[in-house]
N, C-alpha and C positions, 0 to 999 in steps of 0.2 A: 505496498500499500504506498502511496506516494506521500502521507504525511507521516511524519514524528508522533507517537504516542502524545507527548508533552504537546505538538503542534494544537492537535485537534480537540483534547481533552480541555486544552484553554478554555475552546471554543463550545465546549457544553453548560452548560447550567445545568447542576446537581439539584434544584428543585423542582426542575421538569421533567417530567415526562419526555423522551426520544420515541422518535418515528422515522426509519432508517430503512430508504429505497435503494432499490440498487440492481441491475442487471444480475444472472445468476454468471457464479466464479468470480464476482465482484472485490467480496472479501466482507459482506455486508454482517455476518456470523464472526468472525473476530472483531470487527467493531464493535460489535453488541458484547462482547464479552470482556474487550478489552474496558468499556466504559462502564457495566458493573461490578467488575473488580476493583475500581481507580473508585468509582462512586458511590457505589450500590444499586440493586435495583435487580428486577427480575425481568430477564428476555422473555421476551415474546413472537413464538413463531408466527408469522406471515406468509408463509409460502404453503400455496393451497397442493403441493405436492410432497414437503416434509409432515402432514398429519398423518400419513397413513403408516399404522404398525410393519408392513414389512417392507417397508424399505426405509435404512438406514444409510449405510456404502450408498446406494445408489442415489439418492437424495441430497449428499452432502450433510447431514443431520449431523449435529452436532456430535461430538462421540464424549464416552463416559467421562472425560479428565475435564471437558470443557462443565460438564453438569456438575463435577463437583469442584468445580473453582465457582460458579453462580449459579442458579436458581435458573432453570430454564422452564418453559409453561408451554404447553400446545401442540407439542411436537412427538408425530406418533403414538399417538392418542385415540385412532379412529381404524377401528376394525375393518377392514376389505369387507364391500358387501353392503356395509352402509350408505347410505346417501346425505351427504353432507357439502351444505351452503356456507354464502357469504353469512348467510344470516345468524346460523348455527355458528359462527366464528366471531362474530361480533356478542352475540349473547354470551360467551366463554370469556370474549376480554372485558365485559363489562364486571363480571361477576370476579375480576382479578382486585386484590389488594396492593397499597402501597408503590411503591416508581416503578412504573413501566419501561425498558427500553424492546419497542418492539419494533421486528427485523425480517424484511423478505421481501419476495420478488412479484409477486403478487399484486398487481396494480388495482383489481379493483377490490379486495380488502384491504388495500390504504386508502383509496379514492373512499368509501364506504365509510370508513373509519374515521376522516377528516371532513370528509362533505356531507355526509349521511347517505343511509339506503331507506327506497322507498320498500313498503309491504308490498308485496303482490302474492296475493293467493295462490297454496299449492295445487300444481300441476297434477292432473289425474294422471295415475301411473300407464293406460292405454295410449291416451297422450303421448306419453317419452317415448310410450314402444315403438308408436308410429314414425316419432320422428328420429329414432334408433334406425328403422329402416329403412326412411326413404335417404338417409346421411350414406348407411352401407349399401346402398345401388347407386349413390351418385347424383344425388340429389340437391347437392350444396346449391346451385345455380337455381335452381328450380325454389328452392326453401328459400333465396334473398330474394327473386321476384316473389314469393308468397309475403313479405312483411310488408307493412302500414310504411310507407314513406319516409315519416316523420322519424320512426326507429330506422328505416334502412339505411338516412344520412348521420344517425347518431353510431352505428355500431361497427365493429371492426368484420366486412363482410367476408375478410378471408379466415377468420378463424370459426370452423366451423360451431365448436363448441357454444360461440356468444349468439351463431345464427340459429341454433337449436334451441337456444334457450330464450330467444327471443321469438322465434315462432311457436313454441309450445303455450307461451304465454297468452298470443295473441290467440291463438287455436282454441284454448280454454276459457277466455275472461273475453275475447271480442275486443280485448283495447289491447293497444299496442305497449311494448313497454315503455317506450318514451314518454307515453300519453301517463301510466303509473307514477313514474320517476317525477314526473311533474310536482306530486305529492310528497314528495323526499322530507321526512322531520331532523330535528337538530342533531347533527350530528354528535355522535360518543364524544371524541374528541377533536375539538376544532381543528384545524394547523395553527391557529393566529394563538393558540392557548400552548402549544405543546411545539419542541423543537423538532423542527424538522427537516429531516437529511436525503440528500440523494444524492448518490456513487455516481460520479462521473467516468470515462478511461479513454484511452485512445482505443482503437477498435479493433488494431493488431495487437494489442498486448493482449487483448480481453479475447481476442480469437484465439492466440495462442495457447494461455492460460485454458482453458475449456479444452482443448484437444489436451493438454496434459495432463487435467486433473480427470479427465473421461478414462484417459488409459491407465492410470492410475483406480479408480474406484474399477475400473475391469478385472487387475489384479489383485484388488483388497477386499474381492469379496459379492461384487451387483452383481456377477454373474449367478453367485451359487444362490444369491436373493431370488436371483428370477426363477431358476431353477426349481427353488420350495413352493412358489404359489404357480406354475404352470400346472398339478392337477387343477386348480379351480378358475383356471386363465378364462376370461371375459374380454373380448377385447371390446366392449363398449362401455365398461364398466369404468368410474373415475379412476380407480386407484391403477388401473392397467397402463392409462394416459402418462404416468410418469416418463419424464424422457429419457430415452434410450431404453425404456424398458420393453416394446416393442421390437426392437431393432435384437436385442439380446434373446428375445423368445423366438423370435425367426433362424436366430442363429444356432439355438439349442435345436430346434424343430429338425434342424439339416436344410433348411429351405436358403439358408445362404453361412458363404464364408466365414472366419472371424474376421478378417482383413474389411470385410465388407459391412458385418455390422458394426464393426468399431468407426469406419468409414460415414454412416448413414448415422451412427448416434450423433457423431461430430454435428456432421452438419444438423442436422436438429438441433441440439442446442444452442448454435449459431444461430437459426433462425430463428429460436424461444426470446432471446437476448436481444436480437433487432426488434423484434415485438414488444418486449420489455420498455426498450429504449425509446422506441414513437410514444409508448404509452407518458412514461415519465416527461419527455419535453410535450406532452401534450395537455397533462396532466397536473402537473407539480412546478409548475414555472416561476412559481413563488418560493417553493422552496431553496434551503441551503444547501448550493454545489459542494460535495469533497472531491477534489479530483483524488482516482488511486492511479496504481501505477507499478512498476517493476521492483519499487524499494520497499522492505518489508518492514514492519511497525517493530 
């Protein structure tokens, strides 16, 4: 990370909650831990992939030593097969006490936390199943076309999960998700009442770091984690969407070789980081930017 500890800790208000956003592999967890060790506080996960109990190595969750060094919560606490939403995450954060250091790369979680989240009625399972089938049959373009114009203009239409969610809401309620969001209640942690930080970096540095980290995860147990989950694999489930999981599963089934699996997983991770950066630039323009780079804290 391009800042020395003394440099960035001087900029952190110990009396406030801290919210840290950043692309995958940028060093969010390390920064959160450093703050918690020096100033006190509980590190809170804001990564939709790190909630799953089955993925520790694959999602680079904090390790046992980190969890001893400072309290960590909302990591690996959701069992595969359970539905879990941003609303569930917000409710769990609301129940926490003390100073919180919230770190993660899921932009929707962090935006909902600092700007509010509209209440939207639950979607019936049969509608979700129809959406799953439609996407599985290559219907993303048609699903986008089926959205109301206001919602279509607001969401990332290249993100199948976002498109399906918007379609499900429209189908279930007759009202576009953008219209529901107009009734957003006050946020749990307004950005002007916390210290919001967003990590930025050189794209090439991050790209190299992503590749190195994935190869390290491969050696340290990511393959074994996926192998353990193959008997209950469901490509439509939330937990199987962890970056790298589908590629490793394909390798274990013999569909692709090891080199191809690694290459595809690294490419998928870089694409994910790109979409994260786009979200942060769009939604977090007023957050304090911390430049990170090859110098380790």
